[in-house]
Structure formats: C-alpha cells, structure tokens
N, C-alpha and C positions, 0 to 999 in steps of 0.2 A: 386423460384423465376426465372424469366426467361428474365425478362427486365435487358440489360445491361445499368448500369449509362452513361452519355459522362464526358470527363472527362473535370473539372472545367475550365475556360476563364484564361487566365492572368492574375495576378491583376498587378497593379502598383508598389507595389516593389516589385516585380519580374523582371520587366521589367527596372528598374530604376539605373542600370550599380552599385546598389551595390554588396559589395564581397562579396564572395559565400562562405560557412565553406569546411571544409574538408570532410563534408558525401556529400558532392557535387557529383551525379554522374560525368562518364567519359563524355567530350565532342565525341556527337558521336556514345554512348553506343547505342545500339539497344536492345527493347526485345526479350528475346528469343521466339522461337516458342511455344504457347499455346496450351493445351487442355483439351478444356472444359470438358473433361472428370469426369476431376481429383476432380475440385471444382463447375462446372455448370456455375457459372460465374466467373465475373473478379473478383478483390482482388482490393479496393482502392490504396492501396500499386503499382498496376499493371498499373494503369489511374496514376499512378506519375514517369513510369519508365524513361523515357525521360525529367524530370522535374529539375531544378537546385535551391537549397532550397538557399534562402540567409541565411548569417550566422546570423542576427540577428532576422529572424526567432527562427531557432533554439533554439539561446539560452533564447528568451523570452517565450518559450513552457515550456524549462526545470527549470528555475527561480519558476516555478511556482511550482514543486515538493517542491524548497528551501523554500519557501513564507508560507506553511501551513504543514510543518513537526512539529513546534515548538506546536503546536496543539497536538501532538500524542507522545512528545519526553517530553515534558515538563507538560502540560497538563494534557494528560491521562495517563504516565506511568509513571514517575518520581517525579515533585513537587505538583502540584497540587492534584491531587485526593491523591498519597501517604501521602505527608508528611499533607495534611489539610484535605481536605473532608473527608478520614476517619481519623482523627486522637481525641484528646482528645477535639478540640476546639468544637466539634458539640455533644458529651454526656451534658447529666445534669449532672452540678457544683459536686453535691452529687458525682456521681457515678466517674467520673473522677479527684476526691482525692482520689480514692484509691488508693492504691499502686500497683506497677507493678504485674501481674500475678493475683490480684486478679479475683474470679471468674463471679461474678457482674460484675469489669471491661470490664472485654477480653466481658465476650458476649454481650455487650454494640456496643467494635468497630467491633466485629465478626457481628453485626445488621448494624451497618452504613456499613460498605465491604458489604452485603448482598443486601444492599439496592440499592448498587452503581450500581450491578450486574445486579440486575434486571430490573434498569433503562436499562444499555447496551442492556439486553436481548429483551427487548422491542425495542431497538431501531434497531436492528440487524432485529427483524419481520419487520421493518418497512421498511429497505432497502431491504429486499427480496425479499418484495411485491411490491417495489415502480420503484428501480432500472430498470430493465431492460423493464416498461412500459414507463417510462420517457425518456428513454433511446430513445425507436422507434418512440416516439413523437418527441425525438427534430431532429432522424435523416431526418424523413418525413417533416417538417417544414426549415428544412436547420438552425437551432438556438443551438448549440449545446453551441457557444461562452455567447447567452444570459443565458442559464441555467448553464453555468459555470460560469459565472460572479454572477446572484444571489444564485447559493449556497458558492458563495465563500463571498459575501457582508452578507450571510446571518450567516454563519460561523463565519466570524468577529462579527456580532453584540454579537453572543450566547460570544463571547471569555470578548469582553467588558461587558457585561450584567453579567460576573461573582466578578466583582468589586464592585455589590451589594449585595452578597453572602458574609453577617457578619460572624464573628465565633461563632455563637451561635446555639443550635440546633434548632431555628422555622425556620433559611432559609437553615438548608441542604438538604431539599425537592424543593427547589429552585435550587440550586447546581447541583443535580443529574441530575434535569429534561434540565440543559442549556447542561451540558454533555452530555447529550442523544441527545437533539437538535442537538449539535452541530456534532456529531460520523454523524447523518443523512447526512445534511447539506453537511461534509466531503466529507461523501461517493457517493451522488451524486453528487457530485462536481466533483469528481475524476474518476464517471462515462465517462463523458463529457471529459472531461481532458487526456484520456486513449486513448477515441477514437478518440483526436485528432490526434495522434501520426501519422497517415497513411499524415496527413496533411502538417508535416514537415520533412517528410522523404521518403523515397527510399528502392524498394527493396534490394539496396547495401547500407542501410547507416541505416538502420531502429534496429540494436543493438547496434551501435552507439548512435543515436539517445536517445534509450531508457535507454541505462546505465550509459550516461547523464546524465534525470532525475535523475535517481533512485539514484545515487551518490551522485547528487548535495542535493540530500533532506536527507541523510546521514547527509552531510555534516554540513548542513543548519541546522538541529539537533544536531548537536554539538558545533558548535558557541554558540545559543538559550543556553543550558545547561551550557559552562561556562562563559557568560556573568552573570550565577543567581550564577555558584559557588564565583566568582568573585564579586560580591555584597555583598553576603556572607558572603564574606571573611573582606570586612570592615562594615560589622556589618550594611550597609544598610546606609552609612553614616550617622543617626543618625534617621534612621526613627522609629517615633511610630509602633510597632508593636503590639498595642492594635486590639482586632476585626478583627485579619487576616489581615490586610492592608496592610503585605509584601506579603502574599498569591494574594492578590485580583490587587497590583498595575503590580505584574510576569502577569495573567493573560489579563490586558489592553497592556502589553508590545506585550507581543503574537498578540494579535490582531492590534496592530500598525505593529508591524515587516511585517503581511501580506498583509498590505494594499502597504504597500511601496513595497513590490516587488512581488506581484500580477499584477498586471495594464500593464505589458508589453506584457502579453502571448492576454487580453483582447483587444488591442490595433496595436500592430505587424502581427500578425497571421491572415489571412484571415481566413473568415466564412468558413466552407466545402457547397455546394449550395443541396435545398432540393433532398434527393433522387427519382431518378425516375424513374418512373411506379407507387407510392406508394403515395395510395388514403390516403385526410385526413379523422382519424374518431375519435367522442365521446372518454373521457378518456374510459367507462368502457368498450367498444367497443374494447378498444383495448386489451384490455386479450383474446378476440376473436384472434385477428389477433397474438395475439404474439403465442398463443400452433398451429395456423395454422404456422407460420415461424418454431419455434420449430421443427414440422411436416417434414415442406421445409427444413430446417437443414438439418435435418437425413438423408434425399434425396440426397440432392445435394452436400451438406458440410461437409460430414459423418466426417474427419480428427477433423474440429473444433468442433461438437460434443462431441469425445468421448476425446480429449483435455479436454474442459470444467468439465469434471470427473475426470479426473487423476487430472488436476490440484488442483480442490479441496480439496481433499487428501492432496496433497507433501505441499501446500499453508497453512495446516492446522500445520502440520509439523514445517514449518519454522515460525509460528506464534509464535510454542510455544517454542524453541530455544530462542529467545530474550523475549515471557512471563516468560520461570521458569529459565533463564541463572542468572540471577542475587540471584533468593533464592539458587538455585545449586550453584552460591560462596559461597552465606552466610551460608546456613544451611552443608552443605557438604562438602565443603572448608574450613570453616572456615575462610573467609574473611571478614576484620576490613571493618567499615559502608564507610570510606577513600577509602578501596581498591575495594571497590564495587562502586563506582566512577569514580575512575580512572579507572578499568574494563570495564562498560562502553561507556565512552569516546571512549578509544582506539578500544572498539569494534566496535562503528561506524564511528570513525576512518577509519577502517582498509576496513567494510563493503561500505564504500563511495567510497575508491579509487579502489576496487578487483571489484566493480559493475563497473566502468566507464572502467577501465581496460576488463572487460570480455567481453565488447560492441565490442570491435574491432574481440574477439574470434569469437561471434557471431554472424558476418557477413561474416567471411571466413568461417566458418564449422559447421555454421546453429545453431537456438538456443537452437532445441532439444537435438544437443550434449552437450552444453551449459549445460541445465536443468539436462542431465543424469549424466554427472561429477560434477557437484554439488552436486546434493542428495548421488551420492556413496563418497564423500573425507565428507559430511556431517553423511551420516552411519557409515564410517568407523572411523572419529575423534568422533562424540558420543560413542561408543564402548570403542574405548583408553580411555574418562571418566568416562566411567563407570567402566573401572575394576582395574582403580588406581584411586578410588574414597578415596581409604582412604594411600595415598603414598604423602600428604601432598601439599600445596598451589600450587607447580610447575607446575605437569600436568594440571591443570585447565588454567595456562596462559598461556601455549603453548598451548594445546590443545583446553580452548575454545575459545581462540581468532580465530585458525583454522577454528572453527565451523561459527565464523563470516566472515572468510572470504570467506564460498562459499553461505551465507541467500540469500546478493545483487544481485552477479550474477543471479539463480537461478530465483527472484523474476525476474528480469529487462528482461532476456531470456523470460521468463513467458507473458508480454508482449506483448515480441517483435511476438514471435509465434504465439499469435492467429491477432498480425495483418496483420502478415503476409497469414492466412487464414481462415477470413474475407469479404467475397462477398462486392464488395462495395453500399456502403450508407447505411449497418446495425451495423456502426462502433459501435454506441451508444448503439444500443440496444444489441448488442454479450456481450458488456464488461458491462454494464448492467445485462446478465447472470452471465458472470465472476462473478460481487460483491453476486449475487443472489447465486448461487455453493457453492463461496467460504463460505458463511452462513451456509449455508445447511450443510458441514462438518465442522464446526468452532465447534464440540462438541467432536470430537473424542484426540486430544491432553490431552484437561484437563480430560477427562473421563480416556482413558489410562495413564494419572500420578496418578490420584488420585485412579485409581484404583491398580495399580502395586506398589505403597506406601504401600495401607490398607491392603494386600495381605501380602506382604515381607515384612512388616514391619520397612523399614528403606526408607527415602528421597532419596538417591540415584537410588530407585528399578523404581523410576519413572524417569531417563533418558534413561533408557529402554524402558519406554512406548514411549516418544516423537519418539527415531531411529526407535522404529515399524511405528510410522506412519510415516517417510520420508522412509522406504526401502517397506510398499505399496505404497506409492505413485512413485518409485522407478517404482518395478515391471508393475505397471500398466499404466506407460510413455513407458514401454518400447513396448506396443502395439498401441500406438501413432503411426499414420506413415504421415509423411510429404509427400505431396503433392509433386510430381516430378517436378513440374512449381515451387514451391516455393523451392524445393531444387538448381534449377539451377539457382536462382537468386543469392545465396548462394555464387558461385564458382568463380573464379578469371579468 
C-alpha cells in the first residue's frame, strides 16, 4: 500500500481548552526523522505524534474494557456457565437426582460441558473468518465507532436475553447459543476498540493508555465478582431461586453494567477518517483484498507479520494460565472453593494493578522489552509451581500470584506493539488478523495441558505443558524485530 493517509483534522474537543491527560505529548515535541524503508508507510501513531489527547477521550476509551469485562469474568468464566449452564439445572431430573460420582450423572454433566465447548468452537471459527474482513471494511468506511457500538449493543442484547434461559434441559441450546453469539459480538467489538487505541494515544503514550484500558478491565471484573459474592452472602435478599432466577438476574445485571459504562467511548472519542486511497468493495470481494493486503503486509511491514505469528503462540499460553489456574489451585494444591474464589479475586487485582504500572515501562523501554520480561517471568514462576507441586498451598499462593503479575502486562504490551507497527488506516483490519491468528493457535495450551496429563498420569504435569507454550512464544518473540523508528519513539 503506497498511499499515506493524511492526519485527521482537529476536532472541537481538542481545541476546547479541556485539561489534557498525563498521557499527552510534551509541547514542542517533534517527530523523529523516519525512514520508510522500515515499514514502507507511516503508522497511525506517527500521524498522532504532535497531537495532545484530551483526558476525557483517554478515560472514555479505557472504560469500555471495564464495561465489557463482566461478560468474560462473570458470564463466561466464573458464574453463569460454570455454576449454572453446565450444572444439574440442565440435566434430566432423573439423572440429576443420582448421587455425585454416578457414571450416568457424570456423563450428563460432561455432555453439557461438551455442548458449551462446541458452541464456543463455532463462535471461534466465525470470529476467525469475519474479524479481519469486518475490520478492513470499518477502516475503509471510517466507521470503527459504528461497528464498536453495534457489536456492543448486540453483546448487551445477548446478555439480557440470558434472562429467558430457564433452568430446564429444553433451554440449554438457547443458553449456549446466546453465549456463543455474545462471544462473537464481543470479539468483533474488541477488534474496533483495539484499533481506536491509535486515536487516543501517541507514540510516547500508547503503552500507558493500553495498560490503563487492560488494567481497568481486570479491576472491573473484580468489582463485578465481588458484587456477586456479596449478593450470595445475603442469600439474594430472599429472591426465589427456582428456574435459575438468580443466575438469570446476574446476566441482566451484566448487561446493565455494560450499558452504564460503555457509552462514553461512543460519545467522546472522535471517529477515525476513512482510510485514504482504499476502494470500497463488496463483502465477498473483501476477502480477495484481504489476501492482497496480507501479501503487502509481508513486503512492507514485516515486523507486523512476524509479530502476529509470535503473539498468537504466547497469547494462547497467557490464556492457558487463567483457563487452568483454578484447576491447578483446586486439584494440584487442594484449595477449597472459598480459597479458589479469594485467589481469583486477588489474581485479577494484581493483574489489573501490574498492567497499569507496566504501561509506563512500555513507553520507557518499549513493548518488546515488556513482553519478553513478562514471558520470562511467567516461564520462571511456572517452573517453580511445577517443581513445588507437593509442597503445600504456600508455593501456589506466592508463585501463582506472581504468574498473574505478568499476564496483564504481556497482553497490554502486545496491543501496544501492534499499534506501533501497523500502517495507518489499517488498524481494524490488522487487529482483526490479530484476533484470527489468536484463534488459529488457541488449541496449543489445551492440547499440551491434556497431553502431558494423559502421558504422565497426574494433573500437575499440565503445568509444564502451559510453560512450554509460553517458552515457545518467548523464543519466537526474540526474532521479532522492532522497526527503528518505532523504537526511537520510546526513547526519552
């Protein structure tokens, strides 16, 4: 792609005299001399180099992470699917009445978990196929906010509709279908949200802004989970519990939460202009354009191409840490249910705070350094957890929480890295590819986790499987070269 987009015109909010965030560039700062040999085209962040970003825009953008986190933490991970949708509620009453451990009952629960897994798998395929093309079309039309708003509204609708999923077997298909649809809408919204990072940051602040958003997401998940725990402690103030009403109300609460906190990004963050020099084409032809763009990406933005591959591997390792962390705590280190919940809250709290703090290191030393340090820390802590698996709960309380310290910074720095090397006007498309490559590698951690346990006959061996995925991502990341001009932007 040879056309270089022109910087967007200043909007009213930028000249309104509104106080600026500490993320703003210093007055009088000039863009360093750039060589187009590194990337071939200017990045969106470079076009922002001399812009001062209002504080309101930064926080409005970051709040979207906070707004949508309950879907991931409350609905997908800890409460709705784990305690309701794959529980006795959706078994045949005769099967549900059997004692725990009965093979027929256990098989029924396994079928529910499998059904949920298949629904999520279908959602993953749809995301992989649709994300980059929908992102490309949002770039060309200059409609990131439209796609973000529409997908967020659809996510809210899916969460609210879970209220109608009564606790009987006949409603199971509706439940998993709404979960799968919500997953697709959440990811499509996230593609455009991530692309908007370049609209609320500069080359010198992108790390802090990305870390702020990701950190607020972790903290929002904690607050939502604490609210659920508090409500449970008060026995839901006498609310009837038949037909799973409590869980259905929780889902509606998550939908309301998203509405309350998601709207500022749509109101206060300006829309990106249409990508310059790019033709609008039909939906099917967009796939042909996507192939051409990937070839062009290889030729003109090689670091972006290699980073997409490397990050796909280590991001799956990061996902494995949280996906199997509760299992490791309960099965390997024999945590009680309350200890698992307390550990989960502490883990998200530490992840949120460390991610916000790591944003400053990102802007000072560069996202690659933060990613490599985080991955090295994860590998080291993971090995300690593996070798001390029979030393009581203490090692996991310490080194399990150390693991969570590094997950958030690696995730936020990955978003920052991609924003730094993506050609201007292609952010949504590239973040769509980011989602696609992540889905393509999402089998690695589950595969090695399961294979190591099956091979050696003990759950703690699964820890080593996750560590190997993280180590592979670390090695691949060592070969990802940062363009010199992107590295210059982090220098003080």
